[in-house]
C-alpha positions as CSV (number, residue, x, y, z in Angstrom):
1,M,40.7,16.9,25.5
2,N,39.0,20.1,24.3
3,Q,35.5,19.8,25.8
4,T,34.1,21.3,22.6
5,F,34.8,18.0,20.9
6,A,34.1,15.6,23.8
7,L,32.2,12.4,23.3
8,P,28.5,12.4,24.3
9,G,27.6,10.4,27.4
10,R,27.7,6.6,27.0
11,D,24.5,4.6,27.1
12,P,25.1,2.0,29.9
13,S,22.4,-0.3,28.5
14,F,23.4,-0.3,24.8
15,I,21.8,-3.4,23.2
16,G,22.5,-5.3,20.0
17,R,24.7,-4.6,17.0
18,T,27.2,-7.2,18.3
19,E,28.8,-8.1,14.9
20,L,28.9,-4.4,13.9
21,M,30.5,-3.3,17.2
22,D,32.9,-6.2,17.7
23,D,34.1,-7.0,14.1
24,V,32.8,-4.9,11.2
25,L,33.5,-1.3,12.5
26,P,36.8,-1.9,14.2
27,G,38.0,-3.8,11.1
28,Y,37.0,-0.9,8.8
29,L,38.6,1.7,11.0
30,D,41.9,-0.3,11.2
31,Q,42.0,0.2,7.4
32,G,41.6,4.0,7.8
33,G,45.4,4.8,7.7
34,D,44.9,5.5,4.0
35,G,42.8,8.6,4.9
36,V,39.5,7.0,3.7
37,P,36.7,7.6,6.2
38,V,34.2,5.1,7.3
39,V,30.5,6.0,6.9
40,L,27.7,4.5,9.0
41,N,24.7,4.9,6.7
42,G,21.0,4.5,7.3
43,P,17.6,6.3,7.6
44,V,16.4,8.5,10.4
45,G,16.0,6.6,13.7
46,I,18.0,3.5,12.8
47,G,20.5,4.1,15.5
48,K,23.6,5.5,13.7
49,T,24.5,8.0,16.4
50,V,24.1,5.6,19.3
51,A,26.1,3.0,17.5
52,S,29.0,5.4,16.7
53,S,29.0,6.7,20.3
54,E,29.2,3.2,21.7
55,L,32.0,2.3,19.4
56,A,34.0,5.5,20.2
57,H,33.7,4.7,23.9
58,R,34.8,1.1,23.4
59,Q,37.7,2.2,21.2
60,R,39.0,5.2,23.1
61,T,41.9,3.4,24.8
62,R,43.3,2.5,21.4
63,Y,43.6,6.2,20.3
64,A,45.5,9.2,21.7
65,E,42.4,11.4,21.2
66,V,38.8,10.5,20.5
67,S,36.8,13.6,19.3
68,W,33.2,14.1,18.4
69,I,31.6,16.8,16.2
70,D,27.8,17.1,16.0
71,M,27.3,18.4,12.5
72,A,23.5,18.9,13.1
73,I,23.8,21.6,15.7
74,A,22.0,24.6,14.4
75,G,24.0,27.9,14.2
76,S,27.4,26.2,14.8
77,G,29.0,27.4,11.6
78,P,29.9,25.7,8.3
79,P,31.2,22.1,8.5
80,A,34.6,23.2,7.1
81,D,35.1,25.7,9.9
82,R,34.2,23.2,12.5
83,I,36.7,20.7,11.2
84,A,39.4,23.4,10.9
85,A,38.7,24.3,14.6
86,W,39.2,20.6,15.6
87,L,42.4,20.4,13.6
88,T,43.7,23.4,15.5
89,A,42.7,21.9,18.8
90,V,44.6,18.7,18.3
91,R,47.5,20.1,16.3
92,R,50.1,19.5,19.1
93,A,48.7,16.1,20.2
94,T,50.7,13.0,19.3
95,G,49.5,9.6,18.3
96,T,46.5,8.4,16.2
97,H,43.2,10.2,16.5
98,L,39.6,9.0,16.1
99,L,37.3,11.7,14.8
100,V,33.5,11.1,14.7
101,L,31.4,13.4,12.5
102,D,27.8,12.8,13.5
103,G,24.9,13.8,11.2
104,V,26.7,14.8,7.9
105,L,23.9,15.6,5.4
106,D,26.0,16.2,2.3
107,P,29.3,14.5,1.6
108,S,30.6,17.5,-0.3
109,D,30.4,19.6,2.9
110,V,33.2,17.6,4.6
111,V,35.1,15.3,2.1
112,R,37.7,18.0,1.0
113,E,38.2,19.2,4.6
114,L,39.1,15.9,6.2
115,P,42.7,15.3,7.4
116,R,44.9,13.1,5.2
117,D,47.1,11.7,8.0
118,E,46.7,8.7,10.3
119,T,43.5,10.1,11.8
120,R,40.7,7.5,11.7
121,I,37.4,9.1,10.7
122,L,33.9,7.8,11.4
123,I,30.9,9.6,9.9
124,T,27.2,9.0,10.4
125,S,25.0,10.1,7.6
126,R,21.5,9.4,6.3
127,A,22.5,10.7,2.8
128,D,22.2,8.1,0.1
129,A,25.1,5.5,0.3
130,G,25.8,6.1,-3.4
131,L,26.9,9.6,-2.7
132,W,29.6,8.3,-0.4
133,R,31.0,5.3,-2.2
134,R,33.6,7.2,-4.2
135,S,35.1,8.8,-1.1
136,A,34.4,6.5,1.8
137,R,33.9,2.9,3.1
138,V,30.2,2.6,3.6
139,I,28.5,0.4,6.2
140,Q,24.7,0.1,6.3
141,V,23.4,0.0,9.8
142,P,21.1,-3.0,10.1
143,A,17.7,-2.9,11.7
144,L,17.4,-4.4,15.1
145,S,16.0,-7.9,15.3
146,R,12.7,-8.2,17.0
147,E,14.4,-10.0,19.9
148,E,16.8,-7.0,20.3
149,S,14.0,-4.5,20.1
150,V,12.1,-6.3,22.8
151,R,15.2,-6.3,25.0
152,L,15.7,-2.6,24.4
153,L,12.1,-1.7,25.4
154,M,12.2,-3.9,28.5
155,A,15.6,-2.3,29.5
156,R,14.1,1.2,29.2
157,A,10.8,0.2,30.9
158,P,11.5,-2.7,33.3
159,E,7.8,-3.2,34.1
160,L,6.9,-3.9,30.5
161,A,5.8,-7.5,29.7
162,E,7.6,-9.3,26.9
163,A,4.4,-9.7,24.8
164,D,3.6,-6.0,25.1
165,A,7.2,-5.1,24.1
166,G,6.8,-7.3,21.0
167,R,3.6,-5.5,20.0
168,L,5.2,-2.1,20.5
169,A,8.3,-3.0,18.6
170,G,6.3,-4.2,15.7
171,A,4.2,-1.0,15.7
172,L,7.5,1.1,15.8
173,D,9.2,-0.8,12.9
174,D,12.0,-1.8,15.3
175,L,13.5,1.7,15.0
176,P,15.7,2.3,18.0
177,L,15.0,6.1,18.2
178,A,11.2,5.5,18.0
179,M,11.4,2.9,20.7
180,E,13.4,5.2,23.0
181,N,10.8,7.9,22.5
182,A,7.9,5.5,23.2
183,A,9.6,4.1,26.3
184,S,9.8,7.5,27.9
185,W,6.0,7.6,27.9
186,L,5.9,4.1,29.4
187,T,8.1,5.3,32.3
188,S,5.8,8.3,32.8
189,G,2.9,6.0,33.7
190,M,1.2,5.3,30.4
191,T,0.2,1.7,29.7
192,P,1.4,-0.1,26.6
193,L,-2.2,-0.1,25.3
194,Q,-2.4,3.7,25.8
195,V,0.9,4.1,23.9
196,L,-0.3,2.0,21.1
197,G,-3.5,3.9,20.9
198,R,-1.7,7.3,20.9
199,L,0.7,6.0,18.3
200,K,-2.2,5.1,16.0
201,A,-4.0,8.4,16.7
202,S,-1.0,10.7,16.7
203,A,2.4,9.2,16.0
204,S,4.2,12.5,16.2
205,S,3.1,13.2,19.8
206,I,4.5,9.8,21.0
207,L,7.6,10.1,19.0
208,S,8.5,13.6,20.1
209,G,9.7,12.2,23.4
210,Y,8.2,12.6,26.8
211,R,9.9,15.8,27.9
212,S,10.0,18.8,25.6
213,S,13.7,19.0,26.0
214,D,13.9,15.6,24.3
215,F,12.4,16.9,21.1
216,E,15.7,17.5,19.3
217,G,16.6,13.9,20.0
218,S,13.3,12.4,18.9
219,L,12.2,10.8,15.6
220,A,9.6,13.5,15.1
221,G,12.1,16.2,15.8
222,R,14.6,15.0,13.3
223,L,12.0,14.6,10.6
224,S,10.7,18.1,11.4
225,E,14.2,19.5,11.1
226,A,14.7,17.8,7.7
227,M,11.4,19.2,6.4
228,S,12.2,22.7,7.7
229,A,15.5,22.6,5.9
230,L,13.7,21.8,2.6
231,A,11.1,24.5,3.3
232,A,13.8,27.1,3.8
233,G,15.7,26.1,0.6
234,T,15.2,26.8,-3.1
235,E,12.0,26.5,-5.0
236,E,13.2,23.1,-6.1
237,D,13.7,22.1,-2.5
238,R,10.1,23.2,-1.6
239,R,8.7,21.2,-4.5
240,T,10.7,18.2,-3.3
241,L,9.2,18.7,0.2
242,R,5.7,18.7,-1.4
243,L,6.5,15.4,-3.0
244,L,7.6,14.0,0.4
245,H,4.3,15.1,1.9
246,A,2.4,13.4,-1.0
247,L,4.3,10.2,-0.4
248,A,3.4,10.4,3.3
249,V,-0.4,10.7,2.7
250,L,-0.1,7.8,0.2
251,G,1.7,5.7,2.8
252,P,2.5,3.1,4.0
253,E,2.1,1.7,0.5
254,P,4.8,2.5,-2.1
255,L,4.1,4.7,-5.1
256,S,4.7,2.6,-8.2
257,T,6.8,4.8,-10.5
258,R,6.7,1.9,-13.0
259,A,2.9,2.3,-13.4
260,L,3.0,6.0,-14.2
261,R,1.6,6.9,-17.6
262,G,2.9,9.8,-19.7
263,D,6.0,11.9,-19.1
264,Q,4.5,15.2,-17.9
265,W,1.6,16.2,-15.7
266,Q,0.2,19.5,-14.5
267,V,0.4,19.5,-10.7
268,P,-1.0,22.0,-8.2
269,D,1.3,24.6,-6.7
270,S,-0.4,27.1,-4.4
271,D,-3.0,28.8,-6.6
272,R,-1.6,27.7,-9.9
273,H,-0.3,24.6,-11.7
274,H,3.2,23.8,-13.0
275,P,4.4,21.0,-15.2
276,L,6.0,18.0,-13.5
277,T,8.0,15.8,-15.9
278,I,9.0,12.3,-15.2
279,Y,12.6,13.6,-15.0
280,D,11.6,16.1,-12.4
281,L,9.9,13.4,-10.4
282,H,12.8,11.0,-10.4
283,R,15.3,13.9,-9.6
284,R,13.2,14.9,-6.5
285,L,12.8,11.3,-5.4
286,G,16.5,11.0,-5.7
287,G,16.9,14.1,-3.6
288,L,14.7,12.7,-0.9
289,R,16.6,9.4,-1.0
290,D,19.9,11.3,-0.7
291,R,18.6,12.9,2.5
292,G,17.6,9.5,3.9
293,L,13.9,10.4,3.8
294,T,12.6,8.0,1.1
295,I,13.3,4.4,0.2
296,L,13.7,3.9,-3.6
297,E,13.3,0.4,-4.9
298,T,13.0,-1.0,-8.4
299,G,9.9,0.7,-9.9
300,S,8.7,2.3,-6.6
301,A,9.3,4.9,-3.9
302,R,8.1,4.8,-0.3
303,L,8.6,6.1,3.2
304,D,9.0,3.7,6.1
305,E,5.7,3.3,7.8
306,I,6.5,5.0,11.1
307,S,8.1,8.1,9.4
308,G,5.1,8.4,7.1
309,A,2.8,8.4,10.2
310,V,4.8,11.1,11.9
311,I,4.8,13.3,8.8
312,R,1.1,12.9,8.3
313,D,0.6,14.0,11.9
314,L,2.8,17.0,11.4
315,L,0.8,18.0,8.4
316,V,-2.4,18.2,10.5
317,A,-1.1,21.5,11.9
318,R,-0.4,22.8,8.5
319,P,-3.7,22.8,6.5
320,R,-2.3,24.4,3.4
321,D,0.6,21.9,3.2
322,R,-1.8,19.1,3.9
323,A,-4.2,20.2,1.1
324,A,-1.3,20.5,-1.3
325,A,-0.1,17.0,-0.3
326,F,-3.4,15.4,-1.1
327,A,-3.7,17.3,-4.4
328,L,-0.3,16.1,-5.6
329,A,-1.0,12.6,-4.3
330,E,-4.2,12.5,-6.3
331,Q,-2.4,13.6,-9.5
332,L,0.2,10.9,-9.1
333,V,-2.5,8.2,-8.5
334,V,-4.4,9.3,-11.6
335,A,-1.2,9.2,-13.6
336,A,-0.7,5.5,-12.5
337,V,-4.2,4.3,-13.2
338,P,-4.3,1.7,-16.0
339,E,-6.0,2.9,-19.2
340,R,-7.9,-0.3,-19.6
341,A,-10.5,-1.8,-17.3
342,P,-9.3,-4.7,-15.1
343,S,-11.6,-7.0,-16.8
344,E,-9.8,-6.4,-20.1
345,G,-6.5,-7.9,-18.9
346,A,-4.9,-5.0,-17.0
347,W,-5.1,-6.6,-13.6
348,G,-1.3,-6.7,-13.2
349,D,-1.2,-2.9,-13.5
350,W,-4.1,-2.5,-11.0
351,A,-2.3,-4.7,-8.5
352,L,0.6,-2.3,-8.6
353,I,-1.4,0.7,-7.5
354,A,-4.6,-0.5,-5.8
355,Q,-3.4,-0.2,-2.2
356,T,-1.9,3.2,-3.0
357,C,-5.2,4.5,-4.4
358,L,-7.0,3.2,-1.3
359,A,-4.6,5.1,1.0
360,L,-6.2,8.4,-0.2
361,D,-8.9,9.8,2.0
362,P,-12.0,10.0,-0.3
363,A,-13.0,13.3,1.3
364,N,-9.8,14.8,-0.1
365,I,-10.3,13.7,-3.7
366,H,-11.6,16.7,-5.6
367,T,-11.3,15.9,-9.3
368,E,-13.3,13.7,-11.6
369,P,-10.2,11.7,-12.7
370,G,-9.4,11.1,-9.0
371,R,-12.9,9.8,-8.3
372,R,-12.7,7.6,-11.4
373,A,-9.4,6.2,-10.1
374,L,-10.8,5.3,-6.8
375,L,-13.9,3.8,-8.3
376,G,-11.7,1.8,-10.7
377,T,-9.7,0.5,-7.7
378,Y,-12.8,-0.8,-5.9
379,G,-14.0,-2.3,-9.2
380,Y,-10.7,-4.1,-9.5
381,L,-11.1,-5.4,-5.9
382,V,-14.6,-6.7,-6.6
383,D,-13.7,-8.2,-10.0
384,S,-10.7,-10.0,-8.4
385,G,-13.0,-11.5,-5.8
386,R,-11.9,-9.5,-2.8
387,Y,-15.5,-8.7,-1.8
388,R,-15.0,-8.4,1.9
389,D,-11.9,-6.1,1.4
390,A,-14.1,-3.9,-0.8
391,I,-17.2,-3.7,1.3
392,G,-15.8,-1.7,4.3
393,G,-14.1,0.9,2.1
394,L,-17.1,1.2,-0.3
395,G,-19.4,1.8,2.7
396,E,-17.2,4.7,3.8
397,L,-16.9,6.0,0.3
398,R,-20.7,5.9,-0.1
399,T,-21.1,7.9,3.1
400,V,-18.7,10.6,1.9
401,W,-19.9,10.9,-1.7
402,V,-23.7,10.4,-1.1
403,D,-23.9,12.6,1.9
404,H,-21.3,15.2,1.1
405,L,-20.9,15.3,-2.6
406,A,-24.5,15.6,-3.9
407,Q,-23.3,17.3,-7.1
408,H,-21.5,14.1,-8.0
409,R,-24.5,11.9,-7.9
410,A,-23.4,9.8,-10.8
411,D,-20.3,8.8,-8.9
412,A,-22.4,7.9,-5.9
413,H,-24.5,5.6,-8.1
414,Q,-21.3,3.9,-9.3
415,V,-20.2,3.4,-5.7
416,M,-23.6,1.8,-4.8
417,S,-23.5,-0.4,-7.9
418,V,-20.0,-1.7,-7.1
419,L,-21.0,-2.1,-3.4
420,A,-24.0,-4.1,-4.5
421,R,-21.7,-6.4,-6.6
422,A,-19.5,-6.9,-3.6
423,H,-22.5,-7.9,-1.4
424,F,-23.8,-10.2,-4.1
425,G,-20.5,-11.9,-4.3
426,C,-20.6,-12.5,-0.5
427,G,-24.1,-13.9,-0.8
428,N,-25.7,-10.8,0.9
429,Y,-28.4,-10.8,-1.8
430,E,-31.0,-8.7,0.1
431,V,-28.5,-5.9,0.7
432,A,-27.4,-6.1,-3.0
433,E,-31.1,-5.9,-4.0
434,Q,-31.7,-2.8,-1.9
435,L,-28.7,-1.0,-3.3
436,D,-29.4,-1.9,-6.9
437,L,-33.1,-0.9,-6.6
438,Q,-32.1,2.5,-5.2
439,V,-29.7,3.1,-8.1
440,Y,-32.4,2.0,-10.6
441,R,-35.1,4.2,-9.2
442,E,-32.8,7.3,-9.0
443,R,-31.5,6.8,-12.5
444,E,-35.0,6.2,-13.8
445,E,-36.0,9.5,-12.2
446,K,-33.0,11.5,-13.3
447,L,-32.1,9.9,-16.6
448,G,-35.3,8.4,-17.8
449,S,-36.4,4.8,-18.3
450,D,-34.8,4.7,-21.8
451,D,-31.3,5.4,-20.7
452,S,-28.7,2.6,-21.0
453,R,-27.4,3.3,-17.4
454,T,-30.9,2.8,-16.0
455,M,-31.2,-0.5,-17.8
456,T,-27.8,-1.6,-16.5
457,A,-29.1,-1.0,-13.0
458,L,-32.4,-2.9,-13.8
459,A,-30.4,-5.9,-15.0
460,S,-28.4,-6.1,-11.8
461,Y,-31.6,-5.7,-9.7
462,A,-33.2,-8.6,-11.7
463,L,-30.2,-10.8,-10.9
464,D,-30.5,-9.9,-7.2
465,L,-34.2,-10.9,-7.2
466,G,-33.4,-14.2,-8.9
467,A,-30.8,-15.0,-6.2
468,R,-33.5,-14.4,-3.6
469,G,-36.0,-16.8,-5.4
470,Y,-38.2,-14.3,-7.2
471,H,-37.7,-16.0,-10.6
472,S,-40.7,-14.8,-12.5
473,T,-40.3,-11.2,-11.7
474,A,-36.6,-11.4,-12.2
475,C,-36.9,-12.9,-15.6
476,R,-39.5,-10.3,-16.7
477,L,-37.3,-7.4,-15.6
478,A,-34.1,-9.0,-17.2
479,Q,-36.0,-9.6,-20.4
480,H,-37.0,-5.9,-20.5
481,A,-33.4,-4.7,-19.7
482,W,-31.9,-7.0,-22.5
483,R,-34.5,-5.8,-25.1
484,E,-33.9,-2.1,-24.3
485,Q,-30.1,-2.4,-24.2
486,R,-30.2,-4.1,-27.7
487,R,-32.4,-1.3,-28.9
488,L,-30.3,1.5,-27.4
489,L,-26.8,0.2,-27.9
490,G,-27.0,-2.8,-30.3
491,E,-26.8,-6.5,-29.6
492,E,-23.0,-6.6,-29.7
493,S,-22.6,-3.9,-27.0
494,R,-21.1,-5.0,-23.8
495,E,-24.1,-3.9,-21.8
496,A,-26.5,-5.8,-24.0
497,M,-24.4,-9.0,-23.9
498,R,-24.2,-8.7,-20.1
499,A,-28.0,-8.3,-19.8
500,G,-28.5,-11.2,-22.1
501,S,-26.2,-13.4,-20.1
502,Y,-28.1,-12.4,-16.9
503,L,-31.4,-13.3,-18.5
504,A,-30.1,-16.7,-19.7
505,R,-28.8,-17.4,-16.2
506,L,-32.1,-16.5,-14.6
507,E,-34.1,-18.7,-17.1
508,T,-32.0,-21.8,-16.6
509,A,-34.1,-23.4,-13.9
510,Q,-37.5,-22.8,-15.5
511,E,-36.8,-22.5,-19.2
512,P,-33.5,-24.4,-19.8
513,D,-34.1,-24.8,-23.6
514,R,-34.6,-21.1,-24.1
515,A,-31.9,-20.2,-21.6
516,Y,-29.4,-22.5,-23.5
517,R,-30.3,-20.9,-26.9
518,L,-29.9,-17.4,-25.5
519,G,-26.7,-18.3,-23.6
520,S,-25.1,-19.8,-26.7
521,R,-26.0,-16.7,-28.7
522,V,-24.5,-14.4,-26.1
523,H,-21.5,-16.6,-25.6
524,R,-20.6,-16.5,-29.4
525,L,-20.8,-12.7,-29.4
526,Q,-18.7,-12.4,-26.2
527,K,-16.0,-14.7,-27.6
528,T,-15.8,-12.5,-30.7
529,R,-16.1,-9.1,-29.1
530,L,-14.4,-9.7,-25.7
531,G,-12.3,-12.8,-26.1
532,A,-12.7,-16.3,-24.8
533,G,-10.8,-15.5,-21.6
534,H,-12.8,-12.4,-20.6
535,Q,-14.6,-12.6,-17.3
536,H,-18.0,-12.0,-18.8
537,T,-17.4,-14.7,-21.5
538,L,-16.4,-17.2,-18.8
539,D,-19.4,-16.3,-16.7
540,T,-21.7,-17.1,-19.6
541,A,-19.8,-20.3,-20.3
542,H,-20.2,-21.4,-16.7
543,H,-24.0,-20.9,-16.7
544,L,-24.3,-22.4,-20.2
545,A,-22.8,-25.6,-18.8
546,L,-25.4,-25.5,-16.0
547,C,-28.1,-25.2,-18.7
548,L,-26.7,-28.4,-20.2
549,V,-27.0,-30.1,-16.9
550,E,-30.6,-29.1,-16.6
551,L,-31.1,-30.5,-20.1
552,N,-29.4,-33.8,-19.0
553,E,-26.6,-33.1,-21.6
554,F,-23.9,-34.2,-19.1
555,G,-21.5,-35.3,-21.8
556,K,-21.4,-31.7,-23.2
557,A,-21.6,-30.0,-19.8
558,L,-18.5,-31.6,-18.3
559,P,-16.0,-30.6,-21.0
560,L,-17.4,-27.1,-21.1
561,L,-17.0,-26.8,-17.3
562,E,-13.5,-28.1,-17.5
563,K,-12.6,-25.6,-20.2
564,T,-14.2,-22.8,-18.2
565,L,-12.2,-23.8,-15.2
566,E,-9.0,-23.7,-17.2
567,G,-10.0,-20.2,-18.3
568,R,-10.8,-19.1,-14.8
569,L,-7.4,-20.4,-13.5
570,A,-5.6,-18.6,-16.3
571,T,-7.4,-15.3,-15.9
572,L,-8.2,-15.3,-12.2
573,S,-6.5,-16.8,-9.2
574,A,-7.2,-20.3,-7.7
575,H,-8.7,-18.5,-4.7
576,H,-11.2,-16.4,-6.7
577,P,-14.8,-17.2,-5.8
578,D,-15.7,-17.6,-9.5
579,T,-12.9,-20.1,-10.0
580,L,-14.1,-22.0,-6.9
581,W,-17.7,-22.1,-8.1
582,T,-16.7,-23.5,-11.5
583,A,-14.4,-26.0,-9.7
584,A,-17.3,-27.0,-7.4
585,H,-19.7,-27.7,-10.2
586,F,-17.0,-29.5,-12.2
587,L,-16.1,-31.7,-9.3
588,R,-19.7,-32.5,-8.5
589,L,-20.6,-33.4,-12.1
590,S,-17.4,-35.5,-12.5
591,A,-18.5,-37.5,-9.4
592,D,-22.0,-38.0,-10.8
593,L,-20.5,-39.3,-14.0
594,G,-18.2,-41.7,-12.0
595,R,-15.0,-39.8,-12.7
596,T,-12.8,-39.4,-9.6
597,A,-11.0,-36.1,-8.9
598,P,-7.8,-35.7,-6.8
599,G,-8.8,-35.7,-3.1
600,P,-6.6,-32.7,-2.1
601,F,-8.1,-30.6,-4.9
602,V,-11.7,-31.5,-3.7
603,R,-10.8,-30.7,-0.1
604,L,-9.1,-27.5,-0.9
605,T,-12.0,-26.2,-3.0
606,Y,-14.4,-27.2,-0.2
607,D,-12.4,-25.5,2.5
608,R,-12.1,-22.3,0.5
609,L,-15.8,-22.1,-0.3
610,C,-16.6,-22.7,3.3
611,G,-14.4,-19.8,4.2
612,L,-16.2,-17.6,1.8
613,F,-19.9,-18.7,2.2
614,G,-20.1,-21.1,5.1
615,K,-21.1,-24.8,5.3
616,D,-24.8,-24.2,4.8
617,H,-24.6,-22.8,1.3
618,P,-26.4,-25.3,-1.1
619,V,-23.3,-25.8,-3.4
620,V,-21.0,-26.1,-0.5
621,C,-23.3,-28.7,1.1
622,R,-23.3,-30.8,-2.1
623,L,-19.5,-30.6,-2.2
624,A,-19.2,-31.7,1.4
625,T,-19.9,-35.3,0.7
626,L,-17.1,-35.5,-1.9
627,A,-14.7,-33.8,0.5
628,E,-15.5,-36.4,3.2
629,R,-14.6,-39.4,1.0
């Protein structure tokens, strides 16, 4: 055989792919007498090359000649010339041949040049399977099972414990090439914990292989090659590359293309902007998919997690590209943000993009729409009851915006207000009070005491004080906030209605008659202006029912609580803290009135409240006796 076309060395410890190796590939190749090639298809690192090499070694006795052409070797000439050279080399050989073309990027480069005789042709390609289906039989290379991944790692690093191998396999997405690269570091003396730490800090350094000569065979190397090819291409290729970078900084969450609003945006391009249409976006996403760099699913686009981590690392050394990636990512996130607030029924849309928004580093958000998108995302988390999820990120956001973006103080106030709501929802009333007090004082100083935003902060601060037991002071401040919001914005404004609802809530224990009259008045307005199923309306209804309990109007309170619970379940989730509070009060009042509730529902509500607030919370304690029956 001509050594130019010799097979690569065989891996003596090849693992997995049993069905593919023993049945699927041989069967497909046996059909290849019609001149139709077989394509092993899949993303970077899935193991196409190793699988095709193993198959060629296993099948070589069945063929007169088995040849291999690495189509990815730089400077080796056009694909057509290399296939022609192979045809010349085997011209006089008799019998059936097997030709493997490894790493074909574009079907059009090879399809017309392939021999039309009895030669069996096996191609590996990460190009989109759809580009091959008209001219080839396509086989998708499956991911390794976790068991196979563990075996592969332990074969490469015999001292590796099975549990550590499992953790590494999970962190590496079970990608064979990534695991090969990581295993080389294990054999150099690094511990599994050190590899995991380095993987988290700098995926590209681990996935470049241990020896520098391994770089071309590494996951990082192949991704770098793919990006270099785009960078050296046309202007359209370079814009496609910037989109890849943007997807990487948004990862590992997918970008919801379904949530995008509008059909054209102005996106940054060096020192200027150019229009990006929805058609351009989908064309470039398709180009990335065709190169095996992006996964397109119905309504979304994403990179696999480990490839995204490598690309993010590679961008660190390219500050200009990194800045452009964040700028484009910010524009895409802004374009996907729902136009309506989550409390007005757009929660489904927020659910599509929330995690993508949170993937953006707040220090790299430089526009007002971008900051509003991030604030809206945290507002959605808090409104949907995910208080603990919001607190950590909001704390970081507060540090960035308060300490480093002094010129955007209004945004910093919004962060502190949302953070206060999250702490209030978790029962951290003292922390919420400190945050709301700081916002109130700074707004009073900067905006004046007669500004609506100042009064909004005052109403929240009053609610915090009430939760901490300072009822008289809380009621006085809430009364002032409600009166001023009515004067400034009108009684039917959302801010005035919310302040009135807070006041009624605070007055319930000491002035239930007055609280009920005020709560009923606000509730009627909210049903008209916001709708019966709006969160604010349901909040007022819940506390209106508690007023009725204080007035011993149990017969009226129970149906109101039941109707409010139905509204909570329809609008929120069964796990939402507000739903659980309403359920707890409904169950307790039902028991007091001699009406039994299903035991599993009582126990489930109790367990969930315990998980949120602990067993010592007064409402949880009252529910405990019911749960124990």
